[in-house]
N, C-alpha and C positions, 0 to 999 in steps of 0.2 A: 503493500500500501503504500511507503513513504517514498519508493523508488518509482511508483506510478505519480506521486501527486509533486516529486521533483520532475520527472517528465513533462506534465504538462504547465509549470511552471514554470519552465526552460521556455514550451513553446507559446504561450502566451505573451510572456517578454518579451519574445523574438516578434511575433505577430503584433502588438503594442508599440515598438519601435518600429517596424515597417508601416501601419496606420498611422503615425504619426508623422514618420521623415515623407510617405508618400503625398498626402496630406496636404504636408507641406511643399513640396514640388513642383505638387500638380495643380494648383489652384487653378490654373485655367481650361481644367479640364472639362469634359461637360458633363452636368449636373455633379461637380466633386463627386465621380464614380468613386474613388477608392476613399474620400476623406471622413466615409463614416466606416471603417472598417475596426475603427472600435467596439461598433455594437453587435458584427459579428461574434468576436471574442468576448464583448461583455455576456452575450447568448450562450458560448459556449460552457464560460466558465460556468455559468448560473447551472447549466442541464449535468457538468458535471461533480459540484456540489449538489445538488438539490434532487437530483432526479429519483425514484420511488430505486431505482435497480441500478448497480453500480453500470459504467458505460464505459466503453472502450472509447479513449480519445482521439486517435486514429480514424477510427469509423465513424465519429462523429465529423473529420476534417472531411474524411472522404464522401459521405452524403451531402456536406456544402457545399463541394467543387461540384459534385455532378446536378445538383439543386440549381446551382449559377449557370451552368451547361445549359442546364435542359431547355430553360426560355431564351437559348441563342437557337438554334433550329438542330433538324432531328439529329445531324449528320456530327457535331460538335461533340464530342464526349471525354470523359475520364476516362482512361484503360487503367486499371487496376494490375494486377501481371498475371494472371489469367489471359487477360482481354490481350494486354499487349504481346507476351507471347503467341499466341494464337494470329496477332494478325502480322506479325511478323512470320510464318509458318506462312498465313494465306499468300503474302506478297512475296515471299522469297520461295516460293514453291517448295518448299521441303522441310520435312519436320522428321523426330523421333518417335518411330510407330512401327507397326508388324504389316502396315501395307495392305489395309482392308476397307473397302466403303461398306457401311451398313445403313440400316432403316430401323425402326421398331416394329415389329409385325407380331402382333397377338402379343403385345406386352414384356416381349423379350428383343433385344438387338438380333437383327439378324444378318448375316454376310449378303451383299448385293454382287460383288466380285470381288476377289483377292488384286494387285497389283502385280503386273506379270511383273517374273524376278525379284516380288519381295519374301520378307522372311514366311509370310503366312502363303504366298504363292509352294515357294522351296518346300512345307511341312507338308503342302496338299487339303490345305483348307478351300474349301469349294462354296460355288454362289448356293443359299438355300441356306448353309449350317446356321443352327441359332445358336447363338452364344449362352448358353444357360447360368454361367458361373464368371467370374470374373476375379482373379485368386482366391477362388475359394468361399469367395463373399456373392450371394444372389443375384444376378443382374437382373428379373424382375420389375418393372415400374420403370429403368431409368430413360433419361431424356439422352439422346443421340451426343447432343453435347457432354453429357453425365460420363459416356460410355468410352468418347473419344479422349478426353482427360486421365481414365483409370488407362487406355490402352498406349495411351503415348508416353513417352518420358523418354529421358538420358538413351543416349546411344547407348549400347553395348551391355545393359540392364536389361534384365527378362519380365516377365509376365506372363503368368499360366492363364489358359482361358482351357474352360468344359464347353464343348461340343455337345447338341445332340441332333446327331443327322435322320434326315426321313430314310425309313426305312432296316433303321439299324439297331438293333435292341437296347446296347449301352451307348451309354454316353462317353466319351472320350475324352480323355486330358492333353492340352497340348500346351508344352514352355515353348514359347517362342522369343527368340532376343532381338531385342529393338534395333534397328539399323536407319540411317538417313532414308524418308521414304521423298521420292520425287514426284508431284504431282504434276501432273500436264497439263497447258494451258488449251492444246490439239488433241483431244484425247482421241480422234478419231478423224481421217483425208481418206478420201477414196474417188476413185475413178464412177460417176454419177449414169454416165452414160457413154457412148462413142464422143469424146473430146472432150466433153463438161466433167471438171473436177468439183467433188464438194470438199470443203473445210468447214469443222463444226469449231470454232473458238470458243472457250466457256470464260476465260476471264482474263484479265490483265496482269501477268505476276513477272517476275525476272525475266523472263524467259520467250514470253508469249510472242516477240516479231522475231526468234528466231526460231520459232518452233514455225510459224506459219511460212516462213522461209524456207525450211527445209521440206515442207508440206508440200508447198508450190514446186520446190525442186523435183521432188519424187513422185508430183501429178503430170508436171510438163515430159518426166522420161517417160512416163504410161501413155501418152499422145495426145497430153489435155490442151486444149488453146478458149478454152473459154474456162468461166467459174462461179460457182454459189457461194457464198460464205456467208455461213449461219450464225449471228448473233444473236438469235433469240433465248431468253431466261439468262444470258450473259450482266452479269450486276457489276462489272469493271473493274476498277483496279488502280495500276499506273499508269500516269500520262505518259509518260516517255514511251510507254510501249504500245500506247496509240495510236503515236505520233510515227511509231516504230513499224506499226501493220501499214496506214495512210501507206507512207514512201515507198513501199515496195511496189505501188500501181500506179504512181503519179510523175512529174518530170522534177529533178533536180531542183533547189531552189525554191521551190512552191510553197507557197503559206499552207500550215496544214492548220494551227488552230493558233489562237494567241489569248493572254490571261489577263484581268484585271484586278487590282483589288489595292486596298488602301495601305499596308505595310509593305514598307521597303522593299525591294527585289521580286513583289507581284506580279508586275507586267511585264510579261513576257512574251515574246514570239515565236514560233515553232516551225520552221522549212524542213522543208525535206531534203536529205543530202544523199539517199542511195544513188550511189554510181548507174548500175544497173534493171531499172526497174523496166517492170514488164506492162509494156505501156498497148498494145495491141489484142490484148486479152477484155473481149465482153464478159460484165461482171456484174451481178444480180446480189444486192444484202439482202438478207432476210433479218428483220425484224418483228418485234413484241414487244409489249406495253410491261415487261420484263428485263427489258434492253435498258440498259441504265450506264450514268456515267462516262467512262471512259468509251464502251462502246459506242455510247452517240457520240463520242469527237468521230470514231469513226465512221459512220454513218454520216453523219452530217458533213465529215470534212468532203467524201466522197460522192455525197448530193450535190454539194454546192460547188464542185469542180467537173461537175456532169462528167463521173467516169464513171459511177455507178451508179446502176438503177435500184432506187431502196422497195421492196415487195415488203406487205405485210401488215401491221396494224402499228399503230400511231405508240414510238417506245415513252418511257416515263415521264421523261424531262428532268434529269438530275444535272443542272451546269453548273456545277462550285467544285470546288476542286479546296480539299481538305491538307495542309501540314501537320506533319506531326512533330511534335517538341518532347522527347525525353527528359524526365524532371529528376535530376540532380541527385543524387543519394537513394535513390528511390527504383526498384523495376519494375516504373511506370510510366505513362505518358501521355500525352495532351493533345487528343486530336482536333484539329480546331479549322472551321473554315476560314480558307483566308483569298479566296478569289473568288470570280466567276471565269468561264471559259466562254469562246466566242470562235465560231465556225467560219470559215476564210470569206465569208459573204457579208460578216458583221451580226451574226442572230446571233442573241444568246435560247437558246431550249429549252432555259430553267423554267420551272413553275414555280408562279407563283405563292402557292401553297400546297401541301401535301396533308392533308384533313389525315388519311390515313396512320401519318407516323406524329402529328405531332399530338400533343393529349395525354402521352402515355410514355413511360419510361422506357428506353431504347436497350435494352441488354444484349443486343444484337454480338454477338464475337468478329462478322464477317466487315468487308473491308465497304461496303452497300452493301443492302438486300431491300430490294423494293419487294412489295409486295405484288400479289399475282394479278393486280391491275393497275391501270395509271389512270391518278385522280384525274376530273374534269375541274374546269374552271371554266367564267363565264365568261371572260376579259377577251375580246376579239383578237384574232393573233394577227401579231406585224407581218404584212407580204415584204419576201425578198426576193434578190435577182442572183441566179447562178451563172457561171460563168459565158454561160450561153444565152444568156436574159430565161430563163424557165424559171416559174412562179414558186419559191420555196416562202416555209413559215416557221418564225421563231416564237419562242414565249412559251411553249408548252408542247415538249420531244420532236423529235424529228416524224414529219407526218411524213407517211409513206408516198413516193411515188403513184404508186400500183395499190389500190388497198385492196385489201383480202384477208375476209376472217376464219381465222382458222376452225374447224366446224367443232359442236360441244356435244360430247358421249351422251347416248340417250341414257332413262334412266339406269336398266339393268346392266348394262354395259359399265356405267358411272359405279354401281356400286358394289359391283365384280371388280373394276381397277383400284377402288378406293380401297379395298383390305386388301389388296395384295395378290389375290385368290392365281391371276395366270401364272406370277412368280410359283408359287408355293405348289403349283401343280406340275408345272414345269419341272422341278426338282425332283419330285416324287415321282415323274414319269422316267426321266433320266437315270435317276438312281436305281428303279426297278426295269429299267431295260438299259443294259450297258454300251449296247454296242448301237443305241438310236441316233440315228443321223437326220438331218435336220431337210424338208422334205414340206408338201403338202399338210393339213390337217386332212387325216383321211378321217372315213366315217366310223371305225372304232376307235379312235384319240377324242372323235369328237362325243361318242356316245361316255366314255370315261370321264372325260370333261364335266358333262350333265351330269353324271351320277357325283361327281367330285363337289361340284355348285348344291346337290340337294343335301350332303354330305353337311354342308358347311350351314344348311338352311336360309339358304340364298330362295327367296320367293320370285314364282316366273310361272307367266304362262306361256303356253304352246306356239300361241300366236308371237307374242312379245321374245322368245327364242328364236322363235324363225325370221324373222324382222332383224334381228340383229347378231346372225350368226357371223355374217362375216367381220364384221366390230370384234367377237369373240372370238372366231379364228385366230385373228390377224395379233389380238392379244396373246393367245396361249404361242404362237408362231414365232413372236416376239421375243419370248419370255424363253421358248425352246431354242431361238438363234443365240441367246447370252450365255446362256448354261452351257450349249456345247462349242458355241466357236469365238464368245466373247461379245464385246459391247459394241463393237463396228458393224456386225453383224445385227447386232439387235437392231441399231438405230438405222441397218438399211430395210430391215422389215416396216420401223414404225416411221419410215418416211413414205411409205408406198402408200399414196391414196392420201398423203397429207396436202390439201388445196394451195399451200402457201408455195408449198416444193415445188409441187407439178408445174404451177406457174411458172416458177426460175426456169424449168427445165423446159418450158414449151416457148420460152422467150428466148432461151440459151440455143434451141434447135435453130432458130432459124438467125439468126443476129450472125453474120460476119464479121462485124467493126463494132468498138464498143459505143459508137453513138446509135446503132439500128436498136442496140435494146430500147431506148423510148421509144424508135417508133413504133415496134411489134408493142410495146405495152400501152402506147395508145389505142394499138386496134384493139386490145383482149381486153381494156375496158370499158371500151366503145361497144363491142359484141355483148359483155358482160352488164354493161347499164354500168360501171361502176367509173367514178371520174379521176381522172389523171392528172396529175401537176405539173 
């Protein structure tokens, strides 16, 4: 108790001194912002002395910091030790772990896929394995971030997991040694059809530009001369990596993006410097309401420069830049909004308000995590002109050149997908058919899946089942592909029938030059009754 009181006393003296000095030296600051630091210190002291239960001064200070930042914007945050480490892992694309992606299924963490070459992969951990214990403690009820915290750790340390596998009687114990796990910004890239390559860019970490460059080289060698760049559900990340991606497709010394802020050094202009960019490929960029931040820089720059056709739905609208300031003497940091970015035409795509993110504490560990749908506002968008005079809009996300809305799932398929039943069925099927190969869903498999749904108490009518059978077949085939051949194979199946993707392929199949994507998009829009810009 004496030690705690001495620590608090030292803290109070420090804060009083800072408050006096800042108030004295910043009398011209708006509203005397710092002049009332002594009020904060007084409240802190009263709580510590008089609150009914003992309190930890550190927690009070951290709570005060979080409250102060909460009213600024949804992206300015105090990063405690765990959040700071997770942010570094996200932006660096590597961390100490065992190499699996997990989701919660039926109250237990379940392996979605092991990362090839990781410790989990080497030991034979499979998709669908249910992790029932971690270091001897039950994993029931753990959230995904809690599972991650228990599985991650210093390199060369060990963690024990107990796995239940469908079709096997006994659970298996695995002792896994943690290694450096590298996550990929480009999880897969492949030839979509003759001469058209597809790149899935999932985030903007330290190696995103290099991974896109390697993927383009691979596709070029395979015969690609057209490109689909999929930025849907990409939450963003590092601004310099967004610039790196854009400059691979535009002329050297082209303005890609610029930033403006109040602080010193926040006004910057970023130009392309790639010596040998790919200038003759027609390009289509896919976006949706969860495309945010750095991914909007890419889409907006390529749109403004008339270098790519943007297809899909209006993006999220996060046009602000966050800087991270490590705090001295602590393994913590301040993530603070310091600037806004502007596309080459001069537009800010930042939404004035994000009601989904305001009004509640943001405990996310991700760099930027937009909600599933972009908010709407009533402010009329301001028109800007691209390099060739096409009209684009600012102030509310990236408005696509060709709007294509993703189909919504009908009720039965949505219930089945929400519960992860295709994934579980595929694991059961592969475990009981060790020589299974990927092919069409045949009638015996279809009957087995229907019986599985009945056993899982999924209610459906024969008419409902018949009407949604193609969607259910595709869901099963997707998860069989994931289980047998990996995530890239699952992506191919998932993209089959995707209206946004199919529009991109249709336009690229006819385009011979980069400019022709706009001509064919206008024709497709007129044919479907959709306005193009």
